[in-house]
C-alpha positions as CSV (number, residue, x, y, z in Angstrom):
1,M,0.8,-12.8,1.6
2,K,-2.1,-13.6,-0.8
3,Q,-4.2,-10.8,0.9
4,L,-1.4,-8.3,0.3
5,A,-1.1,-9.3,-3.3
6,I,-4.9,-8.7,-3.7
7,L,-4.5,-5.4,-1.8
8,T,-1.8,-4.3,-4.2
9,F,-3.9,-5.2,-7.2
10,I,-6.8,-3.2,-5.9
11,I,-4.6,-0.1,-5.4
12,I,-3.3,-0.4,-8.9
13,S,-6.9,-0.7,-10.2
14,C,-7.8,2.5,-8.3
15,F,-4.9,4.4,-9.7
16,S,-4.6,2.9,-13.2
17,T,-4.6,6.3,-14.9
18,F,-1.0,5.8,-15.9
19,G,-0.1,8.3,-18.7
20,Q,-3.6,8.9,-19.7
21,D,-5.9,11.9,-20.1
22,I,-8.7,12.0,-17.6
23,G,-11.1,14.5,-18.9
24,E,-9.2,17.8,-18.7
25,I,-6.5,16.4,-16.3
26,T,-3.3,15.0,-17.8
27,I,-1.0,13.0,-15.6
28,K,2.5,14.4,-16.0
29,K,5.6,12.3,-16.1
30,D,7.1,14.0,-13.1
31,S,3.9,13.4,-11.0
32,A,3.8,10.8,-8.2
33,I,0.9,9.0,-9.9
34,Y,2.9,8.5,-13.1
35,Q,6.1,7.5,-11.3
36,R,4.2,5.1,-9.0
37,N,2.4,3.4,-11.8
38,L,5.7,3.1,-13.8
39,G,7.2,1.5,-10.7
40,W,4.3,-1.0,-10.7
41,S,4.8,-1.7,-14.4
42,Y,8.4,-2.6,-13.8
43,E,7.6,-4.6,-10.6
44,T,5.0,-6.7,-12.4
45,G,6.3,-6.7,-16.0
46,E,3.1,-5.1,-17.2
47,N,2.3,-2.3,-19.8
48,G,5.2,-3.4,-22.0
49,H,7.9,-3.2,-19.4
50,L,10.3,-6.0,-18.5
51,K,10.3,-7.0,-14.9
52,D,12.9,-5.0,-13.1
53,S,12.6,-4.8,-9.3
54,V,15.5,-2.3,-9.0
55,K,13.8,0.1,-11.5
56,A,10.5,-0.4,-9.7
57,F,12.0,0.6,-6.4
58,S,13.6,3.6,-8.0
59,Y,10.3,4.8,-9.4
60,Y,8.5,4.3,-6.1
61,Q,11.2,6.3,-4.4
62,Q,10.7,9.2,-7.0
63,A,7.0,9.1,-6.4
64,F,7.6,9.2,-2.6
65,K,9.8,12.3,-3.0
66,N,6.9,14.0,-4.9
67,D,4.1,12.8,-2.6
68,K,5.1,11.0,0.6
69,V,1.7,9.7,1.6
70,F,0.6,8.5,-1.9
71,A,3.7,6.4,-2.5
72,A,4.4,5.3,1.1
73,Y,2.4,2.0,0.8
74,D,4.3,0.8,-2.3
75,L,7.7,1.8,-0.9
76,G,6.7,0.0,2.3
77,R,6.0,-3.2,0.3
78,C,9.4,-2.9,-1.3
79,Y,11.1,-2.8,2.1
80,E,8.9,-5.5,3.6
81,Y,9.4,-8.0,0.7
82,G,12.8,-7.0,-0.6
83,I,11.6,-5.6,-3.9
84,G,14.6,-3.9,-5.5
85,I,16.2,-3.3,-2.1
86,E,17.3,-5.3,0.9
87,K,14.4,-6.1,3.3
88,D,14.1,-3.7,6.1
89,H,11.0,-4.4,8.2
90,K,11.4,-1.4,10.5
91,K,11.4,0.9,7.4
92,A,8.3,-0.9,6.0
93,F,6.5,-0.4,9.3
94,E,7.4,3.3,9.3
95,L,6.1,3.8,5.8
96,Y,2.9,2.0,6.5
97,N,2.5,4.1,9.6
98,L,3.0,7.2,7.5
99,C,0.2,6.4,5.0
100,A,-2.1,5.2,7.8
101,A,-1.7,8.4,9.7
102,D,-3.0,10.7,7.0
103,T,-6.8,10.5,7.1
104,S,-7.6,13.5,4.9
105,S,-10.3,12.8,2.4
106,L,-7.7,12.9,-0.4
107,Y,-5.8,10.0,1.1
108,K,-8.5,8.1,2.9
109,L,-8.1,5.0,0.6
110,I,-4.3,5.0,1.0
111,S,-4.8,5.5,4.8
112,D,-7.1,2.5,5.0
113,Y,-4.6,0.3,3.1
114,G,-1.9,1.6,5.5
115,K,-4.1,0.6,8.5
116,V,-4.6,-2.9,7.0
117,A,-0.8,-3.3,6.4
118,L,0.0,-2.0,9.9
119,G,-2.4,-4.6,11.4
120,H,-0.6,-7.2,9.4
121,C,2.7,-6.0,10.7
122,Y,1.5,-6.1,14.3
123,Y,-0.1,-9.5,13.8
124,E,3.1,-11.1,12.3
125,G,5.7,-9.0,14.2
126,I,7.0,-7.3,11.0
127,G,9.2,-4.4,12.1
128,V,7.5,-4.2,15.4
129,E,6.8,-6.6,18.3
130,K,3.8,-8.8,17.8
131,D,0.7,-7.5,19.3
132,H,-2.5,-9.2,18.1
133,N,-4.7,-6.7,20.0
134,K,-3.1,-3.8,18.2
135,A,-3.5,-5.6,14.9
136,I,-7.2,-6.1,15.5
137,E,-7.5,-2.4,16.6
138,Y,-6.1,-1.3,13.2
139,W,-8.3,-3.6,11.2
140,L,-11.4,-2.5,13.2
141,M,-10.6,1.1,12.3
142,V,-11.2,0.1,8.7
143,T,-14.2,-2.1,9.2
144,D,-15.9,0.2,11.7
145,A,-15.6,3.3,9.5
146,E,-19.0,5.0,8.8
147,T,-18.0,5.4,5.2
148,P,-15.5,2.9,3.9
149,S,-13.0,4.4,1.4
150,H,-13.2,1.4,-0.9
151,Y,-14.3,-2.3,-0.6
152,G,-10.7,-3.4,-1.1
153,P,-9.3,-2.4,2.3
154,L,-12.6,-3.1,4.0
155,N,-12.7,-6.7,2.7
156,M,-9.0,-7.2,3.5
157,A,-9.5,-6.1,7.1
158,K,-12.5,-8.4,7.4
159,D,-10.5,-11.3,6.1
160,Y,-7.7,-10.6,8.6
161,L,-10.1,-10.3,11.4
162,K,-11.8,-13.6,10.5
163,D,-8.4,-15.3,10.3
164,A,-7.4,-13.9,13.6
165,E,-10.6,-15.1,15.2
166,N,-10.0,-18.6,13.8
167,H,-6.5,-18.7,15.2
168,R,-7.4,-17.8,18.8
């Protein structure tokens, strides 16, 4: 759980362009980035918003409609932990699988986070039958990559692998 909280924080840090100008690029209110970050603000009570998990889920859903891969991880967390919606581990697993499957350069970071989350699902039996070998396989996809997308998912995968080794 602690590792997923850290993972979420890192993703927020990477995409913390909420409502700002970035050089010549302005993030529009109907964009997945804006909606996703607004969802995070309501989920955490940051950026002047009161905590409201139902609103957070709603904004994550809007972001998902605009860009399925970009918002799949956050929506997956909502379903896994019951953030603004009833828990649905199978749906969480499907969403993590969606973001893990897209390995285009645009979504490499999100894909790596999806792989770490899928490993977690397989290891704990969240939405899928437990399979420690499959979990390790997903984590190794992140740690063995020639060029890691970001140290966040790389370190998360390494931590999971170390924990798995300690529990054998």
